[in-house]
N, C-alpha and C positions, 0 to 999 in steps of 0.2 A: 278297676287301677287300683295298685296296691295302698295302703295308708300309709300317711306322710307321715313324719317322725317331727315333732312338736315342744314345745317348749311350756310346760302350763302355767297359767297366769298367776292361778291360785296360787302358787308359792311365789311371787315375785316381789313381796311383802317380806316375807319370810328372807329374805335374799338369805337364800342356805349356801354351805362348799358344796351341797352336792348341785344345787341348782346353776350355783355357777360352773360346776363342772362342766353344765351338760351343756348350758350358756358357752362356752368355749368351742366346742364341737361344732355348734351354730355359724360361728364366729369361724371356721377357720376352713368351713361347706363353702362361703356369703366368700371368702377369699380369693378359693380355687374358684367359683365360676365366675370371678372377676377375671383371671387370667384368660381364663380359656373366654369367653366368652371377648376378651380382645384379638385375640386368635381368630376367634371366630368370624369377627369384621374383617380383619386384615384379608381372609380368603377369599369372604365374598365380595370384598371391595377390587380384588382381581381381576375376579371374576369379571364385574362390571367393568371394568377398566379394557379387559378382552375381548369384553363385546362392541366395548366403543370404539377400541382399533378392530377390532372386525371391519368396523360398520368407514371406518376411513380407510381401511387396506380394501376393500370392495368399490369403494367412490376411484380410488387408484386403478385398481383391475378396469374398472370398464373404461378408464381413458386410455390405458394403454392399449388397448383392444384395437380403439377408432383409430390411434397410431400408428395402427399396423403398414396402413394405406400411404399414410404421411413421411414411412420410411426411404431414404437414398440409393434401396443396396446396390451392391456394384455388381450381381448381377442383374437386376432386374427386378423387378417392383413387386413380383411373388404371384402367386397361382390367383385371380379372382375366384374363382372359389371360396380358398382362402380366407381373401378379403369380406367378403360377403356371410359366410358364416362367423368370423368372428367380430360383423356386426353384431350378427343377432346373436351371439352371447352377452354381449355389449350392449343390447336391454334388455337383457334375462339377470345379468350382473345389478345394473339398474335396478330391477322388481325384487330382486333379492338384499338390493341396500336399505330398501324400505322398509322390509321385515325383518332385519336385524336392525336399525332405528330403534322404532316399535320395541322389539324385546328387548334393548339397555334402556329404554322407558321402562318398562314391566318390570324389570330385574331392581330398575331402581329403587320406582314406588315401595316394590311387597315384597322384596328379597332385604336389601342393603336398609328402607327405611326402619323399620319395626327394629330390626338387634340395635340400631343406634336409641332408637327409642327405650328399645329396654335397656341398654347399659345407661344412656343419659337421668330418666327416668327414678326407677328399682333399684341397682345397683347405688344408685350419689345418692339414692333415699337410708337406705339401711347404712349406708359409709356414714352420713350427717347423724342419722339417732347410734350409731357406735360411739361419736364423738361425741355426745350428750350424753349418754349414758355413762362412759365414763368422765365426763364430770362432774357428772352429779355423785358416782360411784365413791369416787377418789379426792375430789374437791376437798381439800383441806378444812377450808371454814365450817360448807354445811358438816363435816363430818364434827367440828368443834360445836359447829353449833345445837347436834341433836347430844353428844354427850354432854352438855353442860347443863341441856334442858334434863337430860336423864341424870345426870348428878343433880340435880336441885329438887331432880322430883324422889329421887330415892334418899334424899336428905331429909325430907317430912316426917315432922315428928308423930312420933303413935299416938302420944296423951294429948299432947296438945294440937289437933288439929286444925288447920285456916282452910275454910273452906274454898277463902277468896284467895286465898297465893295457893291452893294445892287447883282452881277450876287455871290460873294464868299458866302455870308450870305445866299443867296440861297438855292446854293449847298448844306452847313450843312444843313442844317432843310430839306433836300429833302437823303441827306446821312441814318440822323435820322432816318425816317420815311419809307424806303426804308427797313432798317434789320427789322423793326418791324414789315412791311407789309409781308415782306417772311414767316418768321419764324410763320405768323397767318394763312398763307394761305397754309403752309406747314401740320397743327395740324390743321388744318378746312379739307383738303384732305383726310388726314387717320382717323378721324373722323368718316367722313363719306363713306367712303370705310369700316372702320368695320361693318358695319351694315349690311352691306353685306357678308362680309364675314364670318359676327357669324353664319347667316345662314347656309350658306355655311356648315362651319367648323361642326355645328351639324348632320350633314343629313350624309353624308361623311364616320365618322366613323363606324354610323348605317349600313350603305351600306353597309361597307366593311362585317362586323361582321354576317349577314345575310345571305350573297352571302357564306361565311365560313362553316354557318352551312349546310345551302341547298344542298352544295359540300360534307360535311361531312352523313350528311342521304343522299344524292343520290346514291355516291358511296356504302355507308353501304347497303342500298337497291339490288343495282346491287349484292354487294357481295355476302348476307346471304339469300336472298328473297326464293332463290330458292332450294337451298340445305341443308339450315336451317327448313325446314319447314317440312318435314319428318324425321328427326332428331330428334324437339322438340315436334313433337308428340309420338316420341313412349317411349320421356322421361316426358313426361307428363303423357303417359300409365302408364309407372313405379313408377311414383310418386303414382298417385293415387291407384295403386294397394296394394302400401307397405303404404296409408291411409287408406285402407280401413283393413287391415290387423290391423294398431293401432287401428284403431276405437275397431273393435272385439276383442283385445286382453284388449284393456281399460276396455270396459265393462266383460270383466270373471273376470279383477283386480276390480271392483266396485265391482260386484256381491261377489267374493273372502273376498272383504271389509267388506261387510256389515254382510257377515256368521261370518266371524271370532270374529268382531263387539256385533255381537247379540249373544255370547254365554254367559252362567251366570259368576257374579260377581265370582263367587268362581276359575274361569282359572286365577284370577290375585292374587291370596291366597295362598302364598307360600304353606301354609298346612291348606286348606279348609276341605279336607275328612279326619279327624283322625281316625274316629272311624269305617270306613269301606272303606278303599283304593282300586282301581284294581289294585291289583301287579301283574304285569309278571316275573313268574320265573323261564321261559325259558332263558333267554335270554344270546346270547355268543356274546355279546358285550354292551356294551355301556361308552356312553358321558352327560356330564354337568358340570352346575359348581359347586364347592365343598369347602368349606374353610378348607386349611392344617393345621398343627400347626406345628408352629418354633419355636425352644429353642434358646430362644435371652442372657441365661445367667441361672445360677446354679437353680434357682427357676422364671426367669421369661420369660413367652414363648408371641408366636403374632400369626394371624390368616390372613391368606391372601386367598383371595377368589380369585381363577384360573381354569380355563378350565381342563379339564381331559377327558381324552378317552381312551377305548382299544384297539387296534394293536395285534394282535395274540395273542402272552402269556405274552404283556406287557402291562405296564399302563403307559400309557403316560400323559405330560403337558403341556398345550401351554401360556404362559402368552399373556394378549390382549397386542397388535402390533408385535409379535412375529411372522414369519412366517412360522418357524415351531415346532411341539413340540418338547421335549426330554423325553427320559426315568427317568423316577423315583424307577418304583418297575419291578422286572419278577415275574409276578403272577404266574407261573409253578409249584404245588406242596403248593403254600401259603397256609394261612388260611386266615377269616377275621374272625372276631366277633363285634357285635356292644358292646360298652364299654362305659363308665361314665368321661366325661373328664371336668374338672375346670364347673362344670352344666351347658354345653351343651347338650342341647338334640343334639338326630340324629346321634351320634357322631359313627365312628366304623372304628376299628384298624386292617392292614393287617399282620401278621406273615411272617417272613420267614421260609424256611425247615428247618432250623437248632435251629429255636428257638428266636431268636434274636425280639427285638420289634421293628419289621418297623415303617412304617410311622402312624399319627392319622390324619381322613379325619371328617368331619360333612358336612353332605347333609341340602338340606333345607327343607323336611319335610318326614315324615313317610316313603312316598310311594317312595322318591326318595332313602332314606336308607334304603329300606329295597330291591329293585329292585337291588341299587350297588353292595350288602353282595349278592343274587341272582347269581349275573352278575356274580361275581369274583370268588366266590364254582364255577362254572358254568367251567369258564375260569384259574381254579386252576386243575383241574381234566383232564386237556388237550383234552375236547369234541373238542374244534376246530380243531383236527387234523385230525380226522374220515371224510369218505366222505359226512354226512347228520348230522351236528354237532347239525342245530336245533332237526330233530327227537331224536337225543341220550337225548338229554336235556331235552325234553319233554316228555321222556319217565321213565328218572330216576326221577324227577319233579311229575309225573301220580302215581308212585310207590311210591313216601314219599307224597303225595295227599290221598289216598288208605285210606275210612273211616273205621272202627274200624268191624270187621264182624265175626262173627266163621270161616269160612273159612280162615288160613293165606296161602298172597298169598307165604314170603317167605318159606312155608312147603313144596309147591309145588314145587317151583324152587330148593331143595333139593335133591330130591325123590333118582333122577338116579347119587348122590354123596354122596361120604361117609364124615364122622364127621370132621372138621378142623383139630382136637389133635389129629388124625392119621396119623400124615410126615410121621413117618418112618418105620410104622406097616400098613397095612390094616385094623385093628382091634384090640382094646387093652383092656381086660381085669383084671381085679382087684380082687383078693379072700374075702378084704372089703367092693367090690363096693364103693370105693371110689371113683375112676378111672372110667372114660366115658362106660359106654356100651356100647353092640351091637347093634347097631341101630337096631328099632323095625319095623314089617315089614311094619306097616299100621301108616297113622298121626296120630293123638289125636288131638280130636278138640280145638280149643282154651280156650272156658271155662277147660276144665281139664287141662290146661298151666295156665293162669292167672283168678283168677274169673273178672268178667264183672264189671268197677267203680275203680279197683284200681288206684288208687292215683301215679302221677309219678313225681318225683324229676327233678328238671333240672339245680339245679348249686349245687356245692358244696360250702359251705361259712363257713368263719372264721364268728366268732363270734366280735363283736363289740370289749371287751378286748381283743382281740388278736390283735389289731392296740397299745387298751391304755399300753400295758403290752412293746410295743416295745418303747413307748415314755418316759416311765418310769425305760427303762431298765429291766426289770424284768425278770426271765424265762417265760416263752410264750407257753401255750397251746392250742391245737385245740379241736375244741368237740369231735374229738376220742381220744383223751386220750394222744398223741404222743406227743413227745418233739421235740424243734428245733436241737437238736444237729445234726451238721453236722458232727459227724465223720461215724455215722451209725454203730456202734460197731458189729452190729448181719451181715453186710453186709461183712464187713474184712473180718468173717471167712468162708464165705460164697464161692464156688467154682465156683457160676455162680453168674455172673454181668452182665446186661442190661440192656441201659434203652432207655428208646422210649416219643419221643412227641408223648400227645395227647390232644384230649379236652373230657371232659364227656356230653355227651348228653341227658344224663339220667338213672335212677334208679327206677328200683318196685319192689313189690315183687312176689311170683310167687307159685304158685303150687307143682309144683316137678320137681324137679331136673334129671330125671331117661330119657333123651333127650336131645340133642340139637333144636330140635325145640320148647322149649322154650326157647330160645337165639333169634334163629328168629320173633318169634311172639311178643316179650318184642323191637327184634328191629322195628320193623313195627308199634308198637303204641308208642314208642317214637317219631319215624320222621313225624308219621301222627300227633300225637297232638302240636308236632316244627310248623306242617306246617298250620293246620288249626287256632291254637291261636297266628300263626306270630312272635316264639322267635325263632331270631336266635343267640341270645348271649351266648355263650360259653363259660366254661372254661378252660381254658392249665394249664395242668400241663406236669409234667414229673414223669413217669409210669416207675421204678424200679425193676426188676426181677432179685428174688434171689434164692438160691434155699431155703431157707425159708419164702420167703415170698413175696407179692406184693405193692410199698406203693407210694403214691401219691403225688409225691413233688411240692413245689408253686415254680416257677423256678425265680421269682424276692426274694423270702428271705427265698429259699431252709426250709421252714418250710415243716414239713409231715402232711400235707392232710388225709389222709386215712392209715391205713395198714392192711394188710391184708393175715394170716396165709394160707402160700401155701396148709396146709391138706388141709385147708376149701371151696378147690375153688376144685368145685364136676363138671363143666362144663363149656367148653370154646370152642370159635366157632368165626370165620371168616366168614363174608355174601361171598358170590361166585361170584357175579355180582360188586357189590361195595367192591375192596380190603382192602379200607381201614376203614370199618366197622370190630370195633370187640366186645364180650362181652364175661360177666363170668357171674357162676349162685355161689354163696360166702352161707354155711351154716353155720348158727348165732345161738347159746345156748342160751336163754333164761332162767330167771332166775325160771321161771316158771316149768322148765324142761323139755319143750320141746323146737324146735330148728327151727327157721324161716327161711325164702330163700328170697335172694333177687340178680336179677341181672342188671348188671351196662351195659349202651353202651358206646364206646367209637369210636370216630374215628383221626385213628392215620397218620400222615405224610406218614408214611411206611405204606408197605404190614402189613393186621393184620395175616393173616397167620405165620409172622416172631413173633411176640407176641404171638400167638397161639406158637408156637415149641417152645422160651423160654419155657414157662408157662409146656409143658410137658416135656421137657428136667428138668426143676424146680423137678415136681415131680418121676422123675426116678432119677435123685439124692439121694431123699430124701427114696423112695425104698431100692436102692442099698448101701445106708450109712450104716446098718448094718451088712453087707455081704463086705469084703475089697473087696474080690476076684473078687466082678461080680463088685466093685466099681474102681478099676483098670483098667476092662477090659473094662468100657464104659467108663473111661478117654482115653482108647488107642482109642474109636470111633469117638472123638470127636474135631477141633479142639483147643488151647488152646494158652494162650500168649506166649511171648519170654520167660520170666522167669516162664513159667509152674502154675505161680498162679492161674488165671482165664481164664473161657473159653473163644472164639471167636466163635459169632454165623459168622460173614463175612470176610471177606478177607480182605474187604477197608473199614477203619472207619472212619464213617464223624465226620467232627470237630465239637462241641458243645460248647460254651461258657455254657449253663445254666448247664453242671456237675457240683458236688459240689466237685469234683476233678480230675485232668486227669486222673487217671490212674484206675480211676469205668470201665472197660473195653468200649467198644468200641460202640455209637451209631446207631443203624440201619438205616439204609438212610434211606431218603425221598422220 
């Protein structure tokens, strides 16, 4: 090592200005060393603190690895292989934690402690001696004592020497100089020794740090090198396989994303294909967002966008953020139709089987609107309860979508079955040929029943004056010349009163009423025309059957929409497969003296056979009213109400809030 600069002890007694100047250099060096030592100690303490934090961190890491198995993941607990791997890693981390703890202790003993001792012992000693030296050199009393002694010594006479006085004064000067010399020597020695100790103090802590790290890595290598190689290799292979799967899945998602984003802009437009949307009419379940109409006051409403879906025969609703959906409407035997509501597009209404107005919903496009209507119609028929509901739905909708051809598919299905109105007798004949004649042996052609190109009326619409009259409070009329008289006096004298909930599908002129095949052909053409032209809106009415007439009543206003004399009904029948389809033929005299024939087709909440039975019973009552004995015999053969005034067609009457009066007979079951 190079020579170390030092203070000469021999010059301490002389205390010359040159010696003082050299002393100031040593003092400056000691001050710099003190500042550096403090900074070095802070850095070493930070390393020691980091090592302690590493011990705590590895301990916490081990606990978290074990806690993975106890996590309640929403998609499952996780892979068992991952759990076992994390358990093994937890044990490894625990062993590493022991090594980190041992390393922290070594750093405290061999790195931090030596530098603290150097600062507290050597640097503090130099600082103390500096203070003592300063006091000895600058003390006023000591300085005066030395000067007074020297003054006395200097004034000793030359001629008259007094050995005794000279000796005493010399002793005083020597004592003062000895004190200053002693403090200087101690201070000089300490500064000289500090030059060696600072080199040792800088290297010893780093030697301890290096030994501690070497021991840590050596023990770690001995502990893990052999048994961890195979384990880490297997874990690396597992991670690599997962990475390969991830890259493959990422590529698939990238391709799918490009395909989804490369579609036409019309996909994002709510109602892009208004003219000819691709509509699936065979749905038995449906889901999507709809706007629900809510009443907030007498005349105020709000619309709320919610997620709706069908589940079995139920319509469910699930608001955003909800865990599960709630029941909104039971769809069994319900009816659905397009409605106009608050000048909004694509609205439809679901009506309960008892005729009560249900909820009103709005779809975002024509396609969604019609698919929801088709799905609810299919569900209301309870198709979902069959073994193969999709096949049944396709079959029913294919029947409705058949093009108009001369050969009637409905007629072929009726070849082996008797007419619907023959419920009590296998066959009925009337001498006036007003009631249904016997079925013919051969089926007529479609052109013989209905003229090609015959227009179809799809709705019974009240004129605008009807609603104006309501606001003026005057007496209202409808297009058929009937009044809104709610008492229906002609019904009060009738022996038969039966009300059914029906929806008007359409009416058209026919060429003959000699066979029920004309009704089946009209059903086919009306349903086919509705399907081809995407007409789903249906007018709901209450059909009241009495022994005198058939009356169509508006369920909201109780206005009579149409009234047909029972004697003008020449044919009536229900479809044999779709039990809710029913129709009848009306013969109406014209002003020219001729008679016109029109067929009316309805969909009922109840079975069409019940309506046919009620019409047939009403016609029988008309026939036997001329003969009191025959009338009495007929009344004995049919059930009556408790007061014996009205005919009962079923034993369990339904509740119907739409009846004009509660005593007007029971509604047929839906």
